[in-house]
mmCIF entry with sequence, helices, sheets and N, C-alpha, C, O atoms, coordinates in Angstrom:
data_MODEL
# 
_entry.id   MODEL 
# 
_entity.id                         1 
_entity.type                       polymer 
_entity.pdbx_number_of_molecules   1 
# 
_entity_poly.entity_id                      1 
_entity_poly.type                           'polypeptide(L)' 
_entity_poly.nstd_linkage                   no 
_entity_poly.nstd_monomer                   no 
_entity_poly.pdbx_seq_one_letter_code       MTKDWQDEAAYKHFDSLDLSGLAWECLRRNSDYRANYPQMRDGLKSPAAWGLRFPG 
_entity_poly.pdbx_seq_one_letter_code_can   MTKDWQDEAAYKHFDSLDLSGLAWECLRRNSDYRANYPQMRDGLKSPAAWGLRFPG 
_entity_poly.pdbx_strand_id                 A 
# 
loop_
_entity_poly_seq.entity_id 
_entity_poly_seq.num 
_entity_poly_seq.mon_id 
_entity_poly_seq.hetero 
1 1  MET n 
1 2  THR n 
1 3  LYS n 
1 4  ASP n 
1 5  TRP n 
1 6  GLN n 
1 7  ASP n 
1 8  GLU n 
1 9  ALA n 
1 10 ALA n 
1 11 TYR n 
1 12 LYS n 
1 13 HIS n 
1 14 PHE n 
1 15 ASP n 
1 16 SER n 
1 17 LEU n 
1 18 ASP n 
1 19 LEU n 
1 20 SER n 
1 21 GLY n 
1 22 LEU n 
1 23 ALA n 
1 24 TRP n 
1 25 GLU n 
1 26 CYS n 
1 27 LEU n 
1 28 ARG n 
1 29 ARG n 
1 30 ASN n 
1 31 SER n 
1 32 ASP n 
1 33 TYR n 
1 34 ARG n 
1 35 ALA n 
1 36 ASN n 
1 37 TYR n 
1 38 PRO n 
1 39 GLN n 
1 40 MET n 
1 41 ARG n 
1 42 ASP n 
1 43 GLY n 
1 44 LEU n 
1 45 LYS n 
1 46 SER n 
1 47 PRO n 
1 48 ALA n 
1 49 ALA n 
1 50 TRP n 
1 51 GLY n 
1 52 LEU n 
1 53 ARG n 
1 54 PHE n 
1 55 PRO n 
1 56 GLY n 
# 
_struct_asym.id          A 
_struct_asym.entity_id   1 
# 
loop_
_struct_conf.conf_type_id 
_struct_conf.id 
_struct_conf.pdbx_PDB_helix_id 
_struct_conf.beg_label_comp_id 
_struct_conf.beg_label_asym_id 
_struct_conf.beg_label_seq_id 
_struct_conf.pdbx_beg_PDB_ins_code 
_struct_conf.end_label_comp_id 
_struct_conf.end_label_asym_id 
_struct_conf.end_label_seq_id 
_struct_conf.pdbx_end_PDB_ins_code 
_struct_conf.beg_auth_comp_id 
_struct_conf.beg_auth_asym_id 
_struct_conf.beg_auth_seq_id 
_struct_conf.end_auth_comp_id 
_struct_conf.end_auth_asym_id 
_struct_conf.end_auth_seq_id 
_struct_conf.pdbx_PDB_helix_class 
_struct_conf.details 
_struct_conf.pdbx_PDB_helix_length 
HELX_P HELX_P1 AA1 GLU A 8  ? SER A 16 ? GLU A 8  SER A 16 5 ? 9  
HELX_P HELX_P2 AA2 LEU A 19 ? ARG A 28 ? LEU A 19 ARG A 28 1 ? 10 
HELX_P HELX_P3 AA3 SER A 31 ? ARG A 41 ? SER A 31 ARG A 41 1 ? 11 
HELX_P HELX_P4 AA4 PRO A 47 ? TRP A 50 ? PRO A 47 TRP A 50 5 ? 4  
# 
_struct_conf_type.id          HELX_P 
_struct_conf_type.criteria    ? 
_struct_conf_type.reference   ? 
# 
loop_
_atom_site.group_PDB 
_atom_site.id 
_atom_site.type_symbol 
_atom_site.label_atom_id 
_atom_site.label_alt_id 
_atom_site.label_comp_id 
_atom_site.label_asym_id 
_atom_site.label_entity_id 
_atom_site.label_seq_id 
_atom_site.pdbx_PDB_ins_code 
_atom_site.Cartn_x 
_atom_site.Cartn_y 
_atom_site.Cartn_z 
_atom_site.occupancy 
_atom_site.B_iso_or_equiv 
_atom_site.pdbx_formal_charge 
_atom_site.auth_seq_id 
_atom_site.auth_comp_id 
_atom_site.auth_asym_id 
_atom_site.auth_atom_id 
_atom_site.pdbx_PDB_model_num 
ATOM 1   N N  . MET A 1 1  ? 0.847  -1.174  0.000  1.00 0.00 ? 1  MET A N  1 
ATOM 2   C CA . MET A 1 1  ? 0.000  0.000   0.000  1.00 0.00 ? 1  MET A CA 1 
ATOM 3   C C  . MET A 1 1  ? 0.894  1.240   0.000  1.00 0.00 ? 1  MET A C  1 
ATOM 4   O O  . MET A 1 1  ? 1.832  1.336   0.791  1.00 0.00 ? 1  MET A O  1 
ATOM 5   N N  . THR A 1 2  ? 0.609  2.148   -0.857 1.00 0.00 ? 2  THR A N  1 
ATOM 6   C CA . THR A 1 2  ? 1.378  3.384   -0.949 1.00 0.00 ? 2  THR A CA 1 
ATOM 7   C C  . THR A 1 2  ? 0.532  4.531   -0.422 1.00 0.00 ? 2  THR A C  1 
ATOM 8   O O  . THR A 1 2  ? -0.608 4.727   -0.842 1.00 0.00 ? 2  THR A O  1 
ATOM 9   N N  . LYS A 1 3  ? 1.098  5.267   0.484  1.00 0.00 ? 3  LYS A N  1 
ATOM 10  C CA . LYS A 1 3  ? 0.405  6.448   1.008  1.00 0.00 ? 3  LYS A CA 1 
ATOM 11  C C  . LYS A 1 3  ? 0.674  7.633   0.090  1.00 0.00 ? 3  LYS A C  1 
ATOM 12  O O  . LYS A 1 3  ? 1.701  7.708   -0.584 1.00 0.00 ? 3  LYS A O  1 
ATOM 13  N N  . ASP A 1 4  ? -0.270 8.542   0.088  1.00 0.00 ? 4  ASP A N  1 
ATOM 14  C CA . ASP A 1 4  ? -0.092 9.782   -0.661 1.00 0.00 ? 4  ASP A CA 1 
ATOM 15  C C  . ASP A 1 4  ? 0.876  10.656  0.128  1.00 0.00 ? 4  ASP A C  1 
ATOM 16  O O  . ASP A 1 4  ? 0.515  11.190  1.177  1.00 0.00 ? 4  ASP A O  1 
ATOM 17  N N  . TRP A 1 5  ? 2.098  10.806  -0.368 1.00 0.00 ? 5  TRP A N  1 
ATOM 18  C CA . TRP A 1 5  ? 3.117  11.553  0.370  1.00 0.00 ? 5  TRP A CA 1 
ATOM 19  C C  . TRP A 1 5  ? 2.768  13.016  0.542  1.00 0.00 ? 5  TRP A C  1 
ATOM 20  O O  . TRP A 1 5  ? 3.384  13.711  1.350  1.00 0.00 ? 5  TRP A O  1 
ATOM 21  N N  . GLN A 1 6  ? 1.787  13.492  -0.211 1.00 0.00 ? 6  GLN A N  1 
ATOM 22  C CA . GLN A 1 6  ? 1.378  14.883  -0.065 1.00 0.00 ? 6  GLN A CA 1 
ATOM 23  C C  . GLN A 1 6  ? 0.240  15.050  0.930  1.00 0.00 ? 6  GLN A C  1 
ATOM 24  O O  . GLN A 1 6  ? -0.158 16.174  1.235  1.00 0.00 ? 6  GLN A O  1 
ATOM 25  N N  . ASP A 1 7  ? -0.289 13.936  1.440  1.00 0.00 ? 7  ASP A N  1 
ATOM 26  C CA . ASP A 1 7  ? -1.369 13.981  2.416  1.00 0.00 ? 7  ASP A CA 1 
ATOM 27  C C  . ASP A 1 7  ? -0.762 14.121  3.809  1.00 0.00 ? 7  ASP A C  1 
ATOM 28  O O  . ASP A 1 7  ? -0.260 13.147  4.369  1.00 0.00 ? 7  ASP A O  1 
ATOM 29  N N  . GLU A 1 8  ? -0.806 15.322  4.365  1.00 0.00 ? 8  GLU A N  1 
ATOM 30  C CA . GLU A 1 8  ? -0.175 15.604  5.645  1.00 0.00 ? 8  GLU A CA 1 
ATOM 31  C C  . GLU A 1 8  ? -0.698 14.698  6.762  1.00 0.00 ? 8  GLU A C  1 
ATOM 32  O O  . GLU A 1 8  ? 0.065  14.320  7.651  1.00 0.00 ? 8  GLU A O  1 
ATOM 33  N N  . ALA A 1 9  ? -1.957 14.352  6.731  1.00 0.00 ? 9  ALA A N  1 
ATOM 34  C CA . ALA A 1 9  ? -2.542 13.505  7.776  1.00 0.00 ? 9  ALA A CA 1 
ATOM 35  C C  . ALA A 1 9  ? -1.930 12.105  7.779  1.00 0.00 ? 9  ALA A C  1 
ATOM 36  O O  . ALA A 1 9  ? -1.841 11.468  8.828  1.00 0.00 ? 9  ALA A O  1 
ATOM 37  N N  . ALA A 1 10 ? -1.513 11.633  6.621  1.00 0.00 ? 10 ALA A N  1 
ATOM 38  C CA . ALA A 1 10 ? -0.935 10.292  6.528  1.00 0.00 ? 10 ALA A CA 1 
ATOM 39  C C  . ALA A 1 10 ? 0.410  10.195  7.240  1.00 0.00 ? 10 ALA A C  1 
ATOM 40  O O  . ALA A 1 10 ? 0.863  9.094   7.553  1.00 0.00 ? 10 ALA A O  1 
ATOM 41  N N  . TYR A 1 11 ? 1.046  11.317  7.497  1.00 0.00 ? 11 TYR A N  1 
ATOM 42  C CA . TYR A 1 11 ? 2.373  11.330  8.120  1.00 0.00 ? 11 TYR A CA 1 
ATOM 43  C C  . TYR A 1 11 ? 2.389  12.073  9.453  1.00 0.00 ? 11 TYR A C  1 
ATOM 44  O O  . TYR A 1 11 ? 3.457  12.424  9.954  1.00 0.00 ? 11 TYR A O  1 
ATOM 45  N N  . LYS A 1 12 ? 1.229  12.312  10.020 1.00 0.00 ? 12 LYS A N  1 
ATOM 46  C CA . LYS A 1 12 ? 1.140  13.040  11.284 1.00 0.00 ? 12 LYS A CA 1 
ATOM 47  C C  . LYS A 1 12 ? 1.937  12.350  12.385 1.00 0.00 ? 12 LYS A C  1 
ATOM 48  O O  . LYS A 1 12 ? 2.514  13.023  13.240 1.00 0.00 ? 12 LYS A O  1 
ATOM 49  N N  . HIS A 1 13 ? 1.978  11.022  12.378 1.00 0.00 ? 13 HIS A N  1 
ATOM 50  C CA . HIS A 1 13 ? 2.694  10.280  13.419 1.00 0.00 ? 13 HIS A CA 1 
ATOM 51  C C  . HIS A 1 13 ? 4.201  10.555  13.411 1.00 0.00 ? 13 HIS A C  1 
ATOM 52  O O  . HIS A 1 13 ? 4.877  10.305  14.408 1.00 0.00 ? 13 HIS A O  1 
ATOM 53  N N  . PHE A 1 14 ? 4.725  11.060  12.308 1.00 0.00 ? 14 PHE A N  1 
ATOM 54  C CA . PHE A 1 14 ? 6.153  11.377  12.231 1.00 0.00 ? 14 PHE A CA 1 
ATOM 55  C C  . PHE A 1 14 ? 6.540  12.451  13.253 1.00 0.00 ? 14 PHE A C  1 
ATOM 56  O O  . PHE A 1 14 ? 7.682  12.482  13.713 1.00 0.00 ? 14 PHE A O  1 
ATOM 57  N N  . ASP A 1 15 ? 5.608  13.322  13.607 1.00 0.00 ? 15 ASP A N  1 
ATOM 58  C CA . ASP A 1 15 ? 5.901  14.394  14.557 1.00 0.00 ? 15 ASP A CA 1 
ATOM 59  C C  . ASP A 1 15 ? 6.266  13.859  15.938 1.00 0.00 ? 15 ASP A C  1 
ATOM 60  O O  . ASP A 1 15 ? 6.958  14.536  16.698 1.00 0.00 ? 15 ASP A O  1 
ATOM 61  N N  . SER A 1 16 ? 5.811  12.657  16.271 1.00 0.00 ? 16 SER A N  1 
ATOM 62  C CA . SER A 1 16 ? 6.060  12.110  17.605 1.00 0.00 ? 16 SER A CA 1 
ATOM 63  C C  . SER A 1 16 ? 7.176  11.068  17.637 1.00 0.00 ? 16 SER A C  1 
ATOM 64  O O  . SER A 1 16 ? 7.440  10.488  18.690 1.00 0.00 ? 16 SER A O  1 
ATOM 65  N N  . LEU A 1 17 ? 7.830  10.821  16.515 1.00 0.00 ? 17 LEU A N  1 
ATOM 66  C CA . LEU A 1 17 ? 8.886  9.809   16.466 1.00 0.00 ? 17 LEU A CA 1 
ATOM 67  C C  . LEU A 1 17 ? 10.190 10.313  17.063 1.00 0.00 ? 17 LEU A C  1 
ATOM 68  O O  . LEU A 1 17 ? 10.563 11.473  16.890 1.00 0.00 ? 17 LEU A O  1 
ATOM 69  N N  . ASP A 1 18 ? 10.883 9.414   17.776 1.00 0.00 ? 18 ASP A N  1 
ATOM 70  C CA . ASP A 1 18 ? 12.240 9.743   18.197 1.00 0.00 ? 18 ASP A CA 1 
ATOM 71  C C  . ASP A 1 18 ? 13.179 9.380   17.043 1.00 0.00 ? 18 ASP A C  1 
ATOM 72  O O  . ASP A 1 18 ? 12.729 8.934   15.988 1.00 0.00 ? 18 ASP A O  1 
ATOM 73  N N  . LEU A 1 19 ? 14.467 9.572   17.248 1.00 0.00 ? 19 LEU A N  1 
ATOM 74  C CA . LEU A 1 19 ? 15.426 9.348   16.167 1.00 0.00 ? 19 LEU A CA 1 
ATOM 75  C C  . LEU A 1 19 ? 15.389 7.911   15.654 1.00 0.00 ? 19 LEU A C  1 
ATOM 76  O O  . LEU A 1 19 ? 15.414 7.687   14.444 1.00 0.00 ? 19 LEU A O  1 
ATOM 77  N N  . SER A 1 20 ? 15.331 6.940   16.557 1.00 0.00 ? 20 SER A N  1 
ATOM 78  C CA . SER A 1 20 ? 15.307 5.543   16.104 1.00 0.00 ? 20 SER A CA 1 
ATOM 79  C C  . SER A 1 20 ? 14.001 5.212   15.388 1.00 0.00 ? 20 SER A C  1 
ATOM 80  O O  . SER A 1 20 ? 13.996 4.418   14.447 1.00 0.00 ? 20 SER A O  1 
ATOM 81  N N  . GLY A 1 21 ? 12.908 5.805   15.817 1.00 0.00 ? 21 GLY A N  1 
ATOM 82  C CA . GLY A 1 21 ? 11.629 5.587   15.142 1.00 0.00 ? 21 GLY A CA 1 
ATOM 83  C C  . GLY A 1 21 ? 11.634 6.149   13.733 1.00 0.00 ? 21 GLY A C  1 
ATOM 84  O O  . GLY A 1 21 ? 11.123 5.522   12.804 1.00 0.00 ? 21 GLY A O  1 
ATOM 85  N N  . LEU A 1 22 ? 12.210 7.329   13.577 1.00 0.00 ? 22 LEU A N  1 
ATOM 86  C CA . LEU A 1 22 ? 12.316 7.926   12.248 1.00 0.00 ? 22 LEU A CA 1 
ATOM 87  C C  . LEU A 1 22 ? 13.214 7.087   11.344 1.00 0.00 ? 22 LEU A C  1 
ATOM 88  O O  . LEU A 1 22 ? 12.906 6.870   10.173 1.00 0.00 ? 22 LEU A O  1 
ATOM 89  N N  . ALA A 1 23 ? 14.339 6.614   11.908 1.00 0.00 ? 23 ALA A N  1 
ATOM 90  C CA . ALA A 1 23 ? 15.249 5.767   11.132 1.00 0.00 ? 23 ALA A CA 1 
ATOM 91  C C  . ALA A 1 23 ? 14.524 4.505   10.673 1.00 0.00 ? 23 ALA A C  1 
ATOM 92  O O  . ALA A 1 23 ? 14.666 4.091   9.522  1.00 0.00 ? 23 ALA A O  1 
ATOM 93  N N  . TRP A 1 24 ? 13.746 3.892   11.570 1.00 0.00 ? 24 TRP A N  1 
ATOM 94  C CA . TRP A 1 24 ? 13.013 2.677   11.210 1.00 0.00 ? 24 TRP A CA 1 
ATOM 95  C C  . TRP A 1 24 ? 11.997 2.958   10.107 1.00 0.00 ? 24 TRP A C  1 
ATOM 96  O O  . TRP A 1 24 ? 11.885 2.177   9.163  1.00 0.00 ? 24 TRP A O  1 
ATOM 97  N N  . GLU A 1 25 ? 11.259 4.054   10.210 1.00 0.00 ? 25 GLU A N  1 
ATOM 98  C CA . GLU A 1 25 ? 10.268 4.383   9.186  1.00 0.00 ? 25 GLU A CA 1 
ATOM 99  C C  . GLU A 1 25 ? 10.921 4.519   7.816  1.00 0.00 ? 25 GLU A C  1 
ATOM 100 O O  . GLU A 1 25 ? 10.359 4.079   6.813  1.00 0.00 ? 25 GLU A O  1 
ATOM 101 N N  . CYS A 1 26 ? 12.103 5.124   7.768  1.00 0.00 ? 26 CYS A N  1 
ATOM 102 C CA . CYS A 1 26 ? 12.802 5.287   6.493  1.00 0.00 ? 26 CYS A CA 1 
ATOM 103 C C  . CYS A 1 26 ? 13.350 3.952   6.002  1.00 0.00 ? 26 CYS A C  1 
ATOM 104 O O  . CYS A 1 26 ? 13.251 3.633   4.817  1.00 0.00 ? 26 CYS A O  1 
ATOM 105 N N  . LEU A 1 27 ? 13.923 3.176   6.908  1.00 0.00 ? 27 LEU A N  1 
ATOM 106 C CA . LEU A 1 27 ? 14.509 1.896   6.531  1.00 0.00 ? 27 LEU A CA 1 
ATOM 107 C C  . LEU A 1 27 ? 13.460 0.927   6.007  1.00 0.00 ? 27 LEU A C  1 
ATOM 108 O O  . LEU A 1 27 ? 13.680 0.270   4.989  1.00 0.00 ? 27 LEU A O  1 
ATOM 109 N N  . ARG A 1 28 ? 12.337 0.830   6.678  1.00 0.00 ? 28 ARG A N  1 
ATOM 110 C CA . ARG A 1 28 ? 11.330 -0.165  6.288  1.00 0.00 ? 28 ARG A CA 1 
ATOM 111 C C  . ARG A 1 28 ? 10.689 0.146   4.930  1.00 0.00 ? 28 ARG A C  1 
ATOM 112 O O  . ARG A 1 28 ? 10.068 -0.720  4.314  1.00 0.00 ? 28 ARG A O  1 
ATOM 113 N N  . ARG A 1 29 ? 10.846 1.377   4.478  1.00 0.00 ? 29 ARG A N  1 
ATOM 114 C CA . ARG A 1 29 ? 10.324 1.746   3.158  1.00 0.00 ? 29 ARG A CA 1 
ATOM 115 C C  . ARG A 1 29 ? 11.336 1.491   2.039  1.00 0.00 ? 29 ARG A C  1 
ATOM 116 O O  . ARG A 1 29 ? 11.010 1.634   0.860  1.00 0.00 ? 29 ARG A O  1 
ATOM 117 N N  . ASN A 1 30 ? 12.547 1.118   2.403  1.00 0.00 ? 30 ASN A N  1 
ATOM 118 C CA . ASN A 1 30 ? 13.604 0.905   1.423  1.00 0.00 ? 30 ASN A CA 1 
ATOM 119 C C  . ASN A 1 30 ? 13.420 -0.471  0.765  1.00 0.00 ? 30 ASN A C  1 
ATOM 120 O O  . ASN A 1 30 ? 13.463 -1.493  1.451  1.00 0.00 ? 30 ASN A O  1 
ATOM 121 N N  . SER A 1 31 ? 13.221 -0.501  -0.528 1.00 0.00 ? 31 SER A N  1 
ATOM 122 C CA . SER A 1 31 ? 12.944 -1.758  -1.227 1.00 0.00 ? 31 SER A CA 1 
ATOM 123 C C  . SER A 1 31 ? 14.122 -2.732  -1.161 1.00 0.00 ? 31 SER A C  1 
ATOM 124 O O  . SER A 1 31 ? 13.913 -3.944  -1.109 1.00 0.00 ? 31 SER A O  1 
ATOM 125 N N  . ASP A 1 32 ? 15.344 -2.224  -1.163 1.00 0.00 ? 32 ASP A N  1 
ATOM 126 C CA . ASP A 1 32 ? 16.508 -3.110  -1.030 1.00 0.00 ? 32 ASP A CA 1 
ATOM 127 C C  . ASP A 1 32 ? 16.530 -3.773  0.349  1.00 0.00 ? 32 ASP A C  1 
ATOM 128 O O  . ASP A 1 32 ? 16.822 -4.963  0.465  1.00 0.00 ? 32 ASP A O  1 
ATOM 129 N N  . TYR A 1 33 ? 16.222 -3.003  1.388  1.00 0.00 ? 33 TYR A N  1 
ATOM 130 C CA . TYR A 1 33 ? 16.163 -3.573  2.737  1.00 0.00 ? 33 TYR A CA 1 
ATOM 131 C C  . TYR A 1 33 ? 15.090 -4.653  2.812  1.00 0.00 ? 33 TYR A C  1 
ATOM 132 O O  . TYR A 1 33 ? 15.332 -5.740  3.337  1.00 0.00 ? 33 TYR A O  1 
ATOM 133 N N  . ARG A 1 34 ? 13.899 -4.349  2.284  1.00 0.00 ? 34 ARG A N  1 
ATOM 134 C CA . ARG A 1 34 ? 12.807 -5.336  2.323  1.00 0.00 ? 34 ARG A CA 1 
ATOM 135 C C  . ARG A 1 34 ? 13.198 -6.605  1.577  1.00 0.00 ? 34 ARG A C  1 
ATOM 136 O O  . ARG A 1 34 ? 12.816 -7.701  1.987  1.00 0.00 ? 34 ARG A O  1 
ATOM 137 N N  . ALA A 1 35 ? 13.952 -6.474  0.492  1.00 0.00 ? 35 ALA A N  1 
ATOM 138 C CA . ALA A 1 35 ? 14.397 -7.651  -0.264 1.00 0.00 ? 35 ALA A CA 1 
ATOM 139 C C  . ALA A 1 35 ? 15.440 -8.448  0.519  1.00 0.00 ? 35 ALA A C  1 
ATOM 140 O O  . ALA A 1 35 ? 15.475 -9.676  0.429  1.00 0.00 ? 35 ALA A O  1 
ATOM 141 N N  . ASN A 1 36 ? 16.292 -7.757  1.291  1.00 0.00 ? 36 ASN A N  1 
ATOM 142 C CA . ASN A 1 36 ? 17.341 -8.425  2.069  1.00 0.00 ? 36 ASN A CA 1 
ATOM 143 C C  . ASN A 1 36 ? 16.848 -8.986  3.393  1.00 0.00 ? 36 ASN A C  1 
ATOM 144 O O  . ASN A 1 36 ? 17.474 -9.887  3.951  1.00 0.00 ? 36 ASN A O  1 
ATOM 145 N N  . TYR A 1 37 ? 15.749 -8.475  3.901  1.00 0.00 ? 37 TYR A N  1 
ATOM 146 C CA . TYR A 1 37 ? 15.295 -8.861  5.237  1.00 0.00 ? 37 TYR A CA 1 
ATOM 147 C C  . TYR A 1 37 ? 15.130 -10.372 5.427  1.00 0.00 ? 37 TYR A C  1 
ATOM 148 O O  . TYR A 1 37 ? 15.608 -10.895 6.434  1.00 0.00 ? 37 TYR A O  1 
ATOM 149 N N  . PRO A 1 38 ? 14.482 -11.097 4.517  1.00 0.00 ? 38 PRO A N  1 
ATOM 150 C CA . PRO A 1 38 ? 14.349 -12.547 4.731  1.00 0.00 ? 38 PRO A CA 1 
ATOM 151 C C  . PRO A 1 38 ? 15.697 -13.253 4.885  1.00 0.00 ? 38 PRO A C  1 
ATOM 152 O O  . PRO A 1 38 ? 15.817 -14.201 5.661  1.00 0.00 ? 38 PRO A O  1 
ATOM 153 N N  . GLN A 1 39 ? 16.698 -12.798 4.156  1.00 0.00 ? 39 GLN A N  1 
ATOM 154 C CA . GLN A 1 39 ? 18.022 -13.406 4.270  1.00 0.00 ? 39 GLN A CA 1 
ATOM 155 C C  . GLN A 1 39 ? 18.678 -13.050 5.598  1.00 0.00 ? 39 GLN A C  1 
ATOM 156 O O  . GLN A 1 39 ? 19.375 -13.879 6.183  1.00 0.00 ? 39 GLN A O  1 
ATOM 157 N N  . MET A 1 40 ? 18.466 -11.836 6.077  1.00 0.00 ? 40 MET A N  1 
ATOM 158 C CA . MET A 1 40 ? 18.998 -11.457 7.389  1.00 0.00 ? 40 MET A CA 1 
ATOM 159 C C  . MET A 1 40 ? 18.296 -12.242 8.483  1.00 0.00 ? 40 MET A C  1 
ATOM 160 O O  . MET A 1 40 ? 18.934 -12.719 9.421  1.00 0.00 ? 40 MET A O  1 
ATOM 161 N N  . ARG A 1 41 ? 16.996 -12.375 8.364  1.00 0.00 ? 41 ARG A N  1 
ATOM 162 C CA . ARG A 1 41 ? 16.200 -13.117 9.352  1.00 0.00 ? 41 ARG A CA 1 
ATOM 163 C C  . ARG A 1 41 ? 16.664 -14.567 9.441  1.00 0.00 ? 41 ARG A C  1 
ATOM 164 O O  . ARG A 1 41 ? 16.700 -15.152 10.523 1.00 0.00 ? 41 ARG A O  1 
ATOM 165 N N  . ASP A 1 42 ? 17.016 -15.135 8.305  1.00 0.00 ? 42 ASP A N  1 
ATOM 166 C CA . ASP A 1 42 ? 17.438 -16.532 8.254  1.00 0.00 ? 42 ASP A CA 1 
ATOM 167 C C  . ASP A 1 42 ? 18.933 -16.714 8.492  1.00 0.00 ? 42 ASP A C  1 
ATOM 168 O O  . ASP A 1 42 ? 19.441 -17.832 8.404  1.00 0.00 ? 42 ASP A O  1 
ATOM 169 N N  . GLY A 1 43 ? 19.649 -15.618 8.794  1.00 0.00 ? 43 GLY A N  1 
ATOM 170 C CA . GLY A 1 43 ? 21.076 -15.693 9.096  1.00 0.00 ? 43 GLY A CA 1 
ATOM 171 C C  . GLY A 1 43 ? 21.971 -15.815 7.885  1.00 0.00 ? 43 GLY A C  1 
ATOM 172 O O  . GLY A 1 43 ? 23.151 -16.142 8.019  1.00 0.00 ? 43 GLY A O  1 
ATOM 173 N N  . LEU A 1 44 ? 21.432 -15.558 6.700  1.00 0.00 ? 44 LEU A N  1 
ATOM 174 C CA . LEU A 1 44 ? 22.215 -15.684 5.473  1.00 0.00 ? 44 LEU A CA 1 
ATOM 175 C C  . LEU A 1 44 ? 22.913 -14.389 5.080  1.00 0.00 ? 44 LEU A C  1 
ATOM 176 O O  . LEU A 1 44 ? 23.855 -14.406 4.289  1.00 0.00 ? 44 LEU A O  1 
ATOM 177 N N  . LYS A 1 45 ? 22.458 -13.278 5.625  1.00 0.00 ? 45 LYS A N  1 
ATOM 178 C CA . LYS A 1 45 ? 23.089 -11.972 5.393  1.00 0.00 ? 45 LYS A CA 1 
ATOM 179 C C  . LYS A 1 45 ? 23.210 -11.268 6.734  1.00 0.00 ? 45 LYS A C  1 
ATOM 180 O O  . LYS A 1 45 ? 22.427 -11.510 7.653  1.00 0.00 ? 45 LYS A O  1 
ATOM 181 N N  . SER A 1 46 ? 24.190 -10.403 6.831  1.00 0.00 ? 46 SER A N  1 
ATOM 182 C CA . SER A 1 46 ? 24.422 -9.685  8.078  1.00 0.00 ? 46 SER A CA 1 
ATOM 183 C C  . SER A 1 46 ? 23.644 -8.371  8.120  1.00 0.00 ? 46 SER A C  1 
ATOM 184 O O  . SER A 1 46 ? 23.715 -7.585  7.175  1.00 0.00 ? 46 SER A O  1 
ATOM 185 N N  . PRO A 1 47 ? 22.902 -8.122  9.205  1.00 0.00 ? 47 PRO A N  1 
ATOM 186 C CA . PRO A 1 47 ? 22.254 -6.823  9.369  1.00 0.00 ? 47 PRO A CA 1 
ATOM 187 C C  . PRO A 1 47 ? 23.262 -5.684  9.473  1.00 0.00 ? 47 PRO A C  1 
ATOM 188 O O  . PRO A 1 47 ? 22.910 -4.523  9.271  1.00 0.00 ? 47 PRO A O  1 
ATOM 189 N N  . ALA A 1 48 ? 24.515 -6.011  9.788  1.00 0.00 ? 48 ALA A N  1 
ATOM 190 C CA . ALA A 1 48 ? 25.545 -4.977  9.913  1.00 0.00 ? 48 ALA A CA 1 
ATOM 191 C C  . ALA A 1 48 ? 25.746 -4.233  8.595  1.00 0.00 ? 48 ALA A C  1 
ATOM 192 O O  . ALA A 1 48 ? 26.155 -3.072  8.593  1.00 0.00 ? 48 ALA A O  1 
ATOM 193 N N  . ALA A 1 49 ? 25.464 -4.888  7.488  1.00 0.00 ? 49 ALA A N  1 
ATOM 194 C CA . ALA A 1 49 ? 25.581 -4.232  6.181  1.00 0.00 ? 49 ALA A CA 1 
ATOM 195 C C  . ALA A 1 49 ? 24.624 -3.031  6.086  1.00 0.00 ? 49 ALA A C  1 
ATOM 196 O O  . ALA A 1 49 ? 24.849 -2.118  5.292  1.00 0.00 ? 49 ALA A O  1 
ATOM 197 N N  . TRP A 1 50 ? 23.573 -3.037  6.889  1.00 0.00 ? 50 TRP A N  1 
ATOM 198 C CA . TRP A 1 50 ? 22.602 -1.946  6.930  1.00 0.00 ? 50 TRP A CA 1 
ATOM 199 C C  . TRP A 1 50 ? 22.853 -1.036  8.134  1.00 0.00 ? 50 TRP A C  1 
ATOM 200 O O  . TRP A 1 50 ? 22.070 -0.126  8.405  1.00 0.00 ? 50 TRP A O  1 
ATOM 201 N N  . GLY A 1 51 ? 23.945 -1.287  8.848  1.00 0.00 ? 51 GLY A N  1 
ATOM 202 C CA . GLY A 1 51 ? 24.247 -0.478  10.027 1.00 0.00 ? 51 GLY A CA 1 
ATOM 203 C C  . GLY A 1 51 ? 23.421 -0.871  11.230 1.00 0.00 ? 51 GLY A C  1 
ATOM 204 O O  . GLY A 1 51 ? 23.289 -0.097  12.178 1.00 0.00 ? 51 GLY A O  1 
ATOM 205 N N  . LEU A 1 52 ? 22.859 -2.077  11.199 1.00 0.00 ? 52 LEU A N  1 
ATOM 206 C CA . LEU A 1 52 ? 21.992 -2.532  12.293 1.00 0.00 ? 52 LEU A CA 1 
ATOM 207 C C  . LEU A 1 52 ? 22.731 -3.426  13.270 1.00 0.00 ? 52 LEU A C  1 
ATOM 208 O O  . LEU A 1 52 ? 23.613 -4.197  12.893 1.00 0.00 ? 52 LEU A O  1 
ATOM 209 N N  . ARG A 1 53 ? 22.355 -3.306  14.521 1.00 0.00 ? 53 ARG A N  1 
ATOM 210 C CA . ARG A 1 53 ? 22.864 -4.188  15.564 1.00 0.00 ? 53 ARG A CA 1 
ATOM 211 C C  . ARG A 1 53 ? 21.676 -4.646  16.372 1.00 0.00 ? 53 ARG A C  1 
ATOM 212 O O  . ARG A 1 53 ? 20.880 -3.831  16.838 1.00 0.00 ? 53 ARG A O  1 
ATOM 213 N N  . PHE A 1 54 ? 21.553 -5.944  16.541 1.00 0.00 ? 54 PHE A N  1 
ATOM 214 C CA . PHE A 1 54 ? 20.445 -6.494  17.321 1.00 0.00 ? 54 PHE A CA 1 
ATOM 215 C C  . PHE A 1 54 ? 20.985 -7.059  18.623 1.00 0.00 ? 54 PHE A C  1 
ATOM 216 O O  . PHE A 1 54 ? 22.001 -7.753  18.632 1.00 0.00 ? 54 PHE A O  1 
ATOM 217 N N  . PRO A 1 55 ? 20.305 -6.762  19.721 1.00 0.00 ? 55 PRO A N  1 
ATOM 218 C CA . PRO A 1 55 ? 20.764 -7.346  20.980 1.00 0.00 ? 55 PRO A CA 1 
ATOM 219 C C  . PRO A 1 55 ? 20.689 -8.857  20.909 1.00 0.00 ? 55 PRO A C  1 
ATOM 220 O O  . PRO A 1 55 ? 19.728 -9.417  20.381 1.00 0.00 ? 55 PRO A O  1 
ATOM 221 N N  . GLY A 1 56 ? 21.685 -9.502  21.432 1.00 0.00 ? 56 GLY A N  1 
ATOM 222 C CA . GLY A 1 56 ? 21.687 -10.927 21.250 1.00 0.00 ? 56 GLY A CA 1 
ATOM 223 C C  . GLY A 1 56 ? 21.862 -11.695 22.485 1.00 0.00 ? 56 GLY A C  1 
ATOM 224 O O  . GLY A 1 56 ? 21.879 -12.925 22.449 1.00 0.00 ? 56 GLY A O  1 
# 
């Protein structure tokens, strides 16, 4: 689903995001990240390539 980027109401929640929340919103919209995510989830690619660190 694609939101209308010109619809201010669709992005109202951005006003309350902290830095990590904003970073996540941008990252999750990245098509390359979405394509790599299944491989990272399955341990086949490193999240570090995206600058991510997960507590382990």
